[in-house]
C-alpha positions as YAML, in Angstrom:
chain: A
units: angstrom
residues:
- id: 1
  name: MET
  ca: [17.89, -8.68, 18.13]
- id: 2
  name: PRO
  ca: [16.66, -12.21, 18.76]
- id: 3
  name: THR
  ca: [13.57, -13.44, 16.97]
- id: 4
  name: SER
  ca: [10.69, -14.44, 19.20]
- id: 5
  name: VAL
  ca: [9.86, -18.11, 19.37]
- id: 6
  name: ALA
  ca: [6.37, -17.46, 17.99]
- id: 7
  name: THR
  ca: [7.61, -15.99, 14.68]
- id: 8
  name: ALA
  ca: [10.66, -18.24, 14.48]
- id: 9
  name: ASP
  ca: [8.40, -21.28, 14.40]
- id: 10
  name: ARG
  ca: [5.81, -19.67, 12.12]
- id: 11
  name: PRO
  ca: [7.43, -17.67, 9.32]
- id: 12
  name: GLU
  ca: [4.01, -16.84, 7.83]
- id: 13
  name: LEU
  ca: [3.45, -14.53, 10.83]
- id: 14
  name: ARG
  ca: [6.44, -12.34, 10.04]
- id: 15
  name: VAL
  ca: [5.63, -8.86, 8.76]
- id: 16
  name: ASP
  ca: [7.82, -7.08, 6.25]
- id: 17
  name: PRO
  ca: [8.41, -3.61, 7.78]
- id: 18
  name: VAL
  ca: [9.22, -2.00, 4.41]
- id: 19
  name: PRO
  ca: [6.23, -1.34, 2.14]
- id: 20
  name: ALA
  ca: [6.57, -2.09, -1.55]
- id: 21
  name: PRO
  ca: [7.41, 1.03, -3.58]
- id: 22
  name: ALA
  ca: [4.80, 2.48, -5.88]
- id: 23
  name: PRO
  ca: [5.38, 1.88, -9.57]
- id: 24
  name: ALA
  ca: [7.25, 4.72, -11.29]
- id: 25
  name: SER
  ca: [4.31, 5.24, -13.67]
- id: 26
  name: GLY
  ca: [1.85, 6.27, -10.98]
- id: 27
  name: CYS
  ca: [-0.03, 5.54, -7.81]
- id: 28
  name: GLY
  ca: [0.47, 2.11, -6.23]
- id: 29
  name: ALA
  ca: [-3.28, 1.68, -5.75]
- id: 30
  name: CYS
  ca: [-4.84, 2.90, -8.99]
- id: 31
  name: GLY
  ca: [-2.02, 3.66, -11.42]
- id: 32
  name: HIS
  ca: [-3.05, 7.29, -11.97]
- id: 33
  name: PRO
  ca: [-0.32, 9.96, -11.71]
- id: 34
  name: GLU
  ca: [0.07, 10.95, -8.06]
- id: 35
  name: ALA
  ca: [0.14, 14.64, -9.03]
- id: 36
  name: GLY
  ca: [-3.41, 14.29, -10.37]
- id: 37
  name: HIS
  ca: [-4.92, 13.13, -7.06]
- id: 38
  name: ASP
  ca: [-7.09, 15.46, -5.00]
- id: 39
  name: ALA
  ca: [-6.95, 15.23, -1.18]
- id: 40
  name: VAL
  ca: [-9.68, 12.57, -1.00]
- id: 41
  name: GLY
  ca: [-8.18, 10.46, -3.77]
- id: 42
  name: LEU
  ca: [-4.71, 10.64, -2.25]
- id: 43
  name: ARG
  ca: [-6.00, 9.60, 1.18]
- id: 44
  name: TRP
  ca: [-8.12, 6.79, -0.33]
- id: 45
  name: CYS
  ca: [-5.23, 5.41, -2.37]
- id: 46
  name: ARG
  ca: [-2.76, 5.58, 0.53]
- id: 47
  name: ALA
  ca: [-5.22, 3.70, 2.77]
- id: 48
  name: THR
  ca: [-5.80, 1.15, 0.01]
- id: 49
  name: VAL
  ca: [-2.08, 0.44, -0.30]
- id: 50
  name: ASP
  ca: [-1.39, 0.55, 3.45]
- id: 51
  name: SER
  ca: [-4.21, -1.91, 4.18]
- id: 52
  name: ALA
  ca: [-3.61, -4.09, 1.09]
- id: 53
  name: LEU
  ca: [-7.23, -3.66, -0.02]
- id: 54
  name: ASP
  ca: [-8.74, -4.45, -3.41]
- id: 55
  name: ARG
  ca: [-11.32, -1.78, -4.05]
- id: 56
  name: ALA
  ca: [-12.52, 0.55, -6.78]
- id: 57
  name: CYS
  ca: [-10.82, 3.83, -7.62]
- id: 58
  name: VAL
  ca: [-12.32, 7.15, -6.44]
- id: 59
  name: CYS
  ca: [-9.81, 9.42, -8.20]
- id: 60
  name: GLN
  ca: [-11.06, 12.41, -10.16]
- id: 61
  name: VAL
  ca: [-8.27, 11.90, -12.71]
- id: 62
  name: GLY
  ca: [-9.45, 11.13, -16.10]
...
């Protein structure tokens, strides 16, 4: 598939379609074990990773 001229000329506009894997030790957003997340914490952490946000943890793990 050919690359569009816009992204060929501006490599900083390219988007990596594969997200970085979460660390083996826990959640990619907060580091807590994924099994310890409740529904809200899991949704919050997934949105944090998906949107590349830097925000405080809301997990009930602890």
